[in-house]
Every structure is written in structure tokens, then in C-alpha cells.
C-alpha angles and dihedrals in degrees: 000000000000092000092051089049093045089049094049093047090052091050090051093047090051091049093049091049090050094050091048095048090047091053092050092048091051091050093048092048093048090056095238116177131185093208088228115138112261094027128104097325100204099188120025120216134186121263116197124198111189092213135239132083116308111200097171103044141319112263108183121162123232110217126203099236093171124093092240132080111246112227126243109265092040116135117226120194130204139180132186129215092252093062099264115133142163146146139234130208111223110243089194134014115286112222123215107289092012117131138211125200123233132190129222141167118299110277147169122236112332144155125226142204131197138192145160133212121259 
């Protein structure tokens, strides 16, 4: 009886793992993105830190490094090497090479990265 129960439990475990991995595969193939910083970036943008210590607040620029205009209402995300992060919703379209300033917490030297979803 124990062997039948163990065998049945093993089959259920394999079936559950198969279902979960199939679901993850489907979400990855469909390009789903939570839009949360650090997740499936989609479209990488430039983030420029103009250097130096910033005792009041970080003020990097996010630069549209794509060849397409980003529409108004699009959310851009950013994060810095010291753990700060945030987002900004475009109030107007952002042309290629256009930039938008963002504000973060005070910080020392840091690098930053930026992205948006597709």
C-alpha cells in the first residue's frame, strides 16, 4: 500500500512541475512583463548620471536611445547601483535622443540603468 501511495505522489509531483514549467514557458514566449524595475526590460534606454556627489537628490536623465518616438503615457523605469529606483510617466512624446529627468534619493557615486516595456 505504501508503494502505491508513494508512486501516486511521485506522479502528482511530476504532473504539477510540468504544469508550472509550461505556464512559465508560455508567459516568457508571450513577452509578458510586469513593468517592475529589474524584470523583463523589453526596451533598454540610456540613463546618464552627470557625476559627483549629490547630497540633495539623484537627478539622472533617461535618454530615448531607440530610433522610435516613445508615446506620451509610456512609463519609463530606472534603477541605480546603490539600490535606488523609480519610474516616470511621459507627459508628452519623447523623440529619439530626447531626455527626461528623474529624481531619486541622495547618493554618492552611482551608475544607473533605464528601460521601458514593449
